[in-house]
N, C-alpha and C positions, 0 to 999 in steps of 0.2 A: 486590488484583491489581496487577501491574506491566504497564503499557502502553507500547509503543513506537509512536510515530506517525512514519511516513515521509511527509513532506510535500513536494510538488513543484509550486510555482507561483512565477514570478519577481516577481510584483507584490504587494507587501505591502498594497495596497489592494484586492485582488481579493476576490470573493465566496468563493473557496477559502480565503482567509485568515480570513474570518468564520466559515467552517466549522471551520477549525482552532481558532480561539479558542472557539467554542461547545463543541467536543469536549473541549478541555482543561479548560474551566471546569466542564462537566457531570461529567466523570470525577473531578476533584479535589474537587468539592463532595460526592462520595460516599466520599471517603477513599482514592481510588485513586491509585497512584503513576504519574506520567506523565513520559516522556521524549520530546522532540520532536527529530527530526532533519530540519531544514529544508535540503533538498539544495542549493538555490540559495544560501542564506545561507552554507553551509559550502563553496560552490564545489567540490562533489564532483566528482572526476575520474571521468567516466563511461565513459572509453575502456578497454576490455579489451585488454590487450596480451599479446604472447607471453611477456614476462617474468612476468606474472601467473600464467600456466600453469606456468611453470618453478618459481615460488615454491610453488604448490600441490603440485606433484609432489614437491618436495624437502623439504616441510615448513617452508618459509620464506615463509609468507603475507605479502604486503606489508602494512606497518603500517597504512595507511589502511583496508584491507580487514579486517584483524584487529580494529581498533577497532570497526567497524561490526558485525562478527560477534559481538563481545562484548555489544553492545547487544541484538542479536537473541537471544542465548543466555540473557540475563537476563529477557527479556520473557515474560509469560504470554499477552499479546495483542499482535498486530501489526496496526496500522491503516495503510492507504494512503489519503491524501487527494490527489487530483490531477484536473486537467481532462482530458477526452478531446480529444486533438489528432490529426487525421487518423485517427480510429477506433482510437486506441491510447494507450499511455502516453507522457508526455513523455520525450524522449530521455535526460534526466538520471536519471529513475527506471528506465527500461529498462536504462541502463547500470549503475545501482546493482544491480539484480537480476542482470545478467550477471556482475558482479564479486563481489558479496557473497554471493549465494545459490549458492555455488560447489559443485562436486563434492567430496565428502568432508566438507563442512560441512552443506549443506542437503539433499543427496541422494546416493545412491550406487546402483550396480548390484549385485544379488545374483548368485550363481553361475549362476542360471538365466536371468539377463538382465533380471529384473524390477526395477523401480525400487523403492528403499527410501527413503521420506521420513524424513530425519533430524531434522525439526522436530516430530515427533509430540508431542502434549500441549499444543501452542500453539493459540490460536484466532486467526482472522483476520477483519478487517472492511475493506471497501472502500467509499469514498465518492467518487463522481464527479460532475463537472458536464459539460455539453456544450451547444453552442449550438443544435443541431437539436432541434425539438420531440420530446418523449418519444413521442408517438403515431407519429411517422414511424419512429423507431428500433425501437419495438415491432413495427410492421407489417412492416418490411423485414428483420427478424431480427437487426438489429445489437445490440439489448439482450442477446439470448441469446448472440450471438457474443462480446461483450465479457465477459460473465460466464464463458463457457467458456474464453476466453483467460486471464483473470486468476485467477478462482476455481479452475478445474481445472488450468489450465496452469502456474500459478505456486504458489499456496498448496497445493492438494491434492497436487500432484506432490511437494511437499517435506514432506507429512504434516501440514500445518496445517489445522485444522478451520474451514471458513468459517462464520461466524455470520450474515453478511448482506452484501449488496452493494447499496448505494443509488445510484441514478442520477437526477440532476435535469436535466431538459432545458430548453431556451429561456432559459438563465440570463442571457444579455446583453440580452435584450429584455423580460423580465417586469418588473413593477413592484416596488417595495420591499416592499409587503405580501405579495406572493407569495414573495419571498425570505425574509421573516420566517417565513412558514409553513413553508418548507423547513428553516430552522434549527430550528423547533419540532419538526418531524418527526424531525430528527437527535437532538435532546435526548430526545425520547420514546423513540426506538429504543435510545439509550445507556442510558437508565434501565431499559428492559425487559431489556436483554442483560446488564448489569453492575450488579446490585443489591447 
């Protein structure tokens, strides 16, 4: 399988980076093909402009967007790895979705007004970290809201089948043993999903 990982964290020493390394290593050890798009390292321009819309409508998609769409088109599995900031995606990843998952590429409207996901046949996985304890997010409905926003609102909207959405809480305050256990959970999940 061909995997595309969209990674969004500015600190190369972060736990998110450890998640990225674990994900790549686990998938490659199974003979899977992996491409990583590190949005901060790429300095991806996350600002959707009027000229982008003009390009989409005229069939002249801007080159930086076209390049990312080619990565998505070739992928069997799209994985998002990012921290939850202010109960949402980091701005750079939100901007990536705004610009790259564009109308006519990732989705379109049918004659009856229904949404048609144009990325059907692809699978999606999301791995998140956040500072709030998991129990609090579970109790106040935030875990479900995050899944609804990203799983349903982005992936499923575009026709991508969500395989799982892993959320790890209290990451800044837990000990290293707990973080190692989180990485083991990720490795186990990848092994069960992509054998």
